[in-house]
C-alpha positions, 0 to 999 in steps of 0.5 A: 369687586372692590374696584370697578373695571374701566368698562363697568365704570363707563357702563354705569356712567352711560346709564346716567342721563344729563339734563342740560340747563337744569335746575338753572341755566348752565348747570348739566344735571346728572339724573340717576333715575335712569340708572335706578330704572336699569336693573342690571346697572343698579345691581352692578352698583350695589354689588360693588358697594356691598363688596367694598363695605362688607368687611368694614366696621359700619354701624350705621349708613346715613343717607342725605336727602333724597337720593342718598336715602335710596342708595343708603337704604338699599346698601343697609339691606345688603350689609344688615346695617342701620339707616339714618336719614339726613334731611332738609330742615323741618322735615324730621319729627323729633328733636334734631341737630341742625347744620347750616351751610353756604350755597352760591347765594345764601344758606341752607340747613340740614338736620339729623335726629339728636338720638340717631346713633344711640341704639347700639352699645358703642361709645362712638359708632362708625358711620358711612355717609352716602349720596348720589353726587358731590359737587361743591361739597357744602351739603356733604361737609355739613352732613359729616359735621352733623354725624360727628356732633351727634356722637358718631364718627363719619368714617367715610363719605361715598358718592356715586358721582364726584364732579372733580372740576368743582373740588368739593371732595378736597375740603371733605377729605380734611374731615373723613375719607372720600370714595366716589364710584364715578368721577367726571373731570 
């Protein structure tokens, strides 16, 4: 099941709730909690991701706070891999590496533990970056930069949803491969 059928993609997309004007007017928020709460849909998604990644040399899966934690940890359990959280600044308890990125009005920061990729005997570990959604791509690019700064290689970035009309994946593709389960044009 490396590729989802059109029917399966439509099924998954129909399990995701859209909240209009959240978190601000004009934004249509894609709420994946309804997919997570649907055991058949979540199983289909995780079966698909497991099938896609089980033959790849993935040493770690890094999930972006917070929905990337859910998808990443679940996939780690299936692939017998290691999970690394990428969090908002000030949330990790040990020494961190921080990456600042632009928002529409200002900046934000995410961070990773400085030793996140040090518990295996490999010079440059392969890391799969995962999150629920890519929009403008700022957070994803910052996360890929953090992975590389921490001494690993971001070998691919995976998203449940890609908002294609915002072109966030285009800049990220200059840094790493990008895979999206669902695309919204």
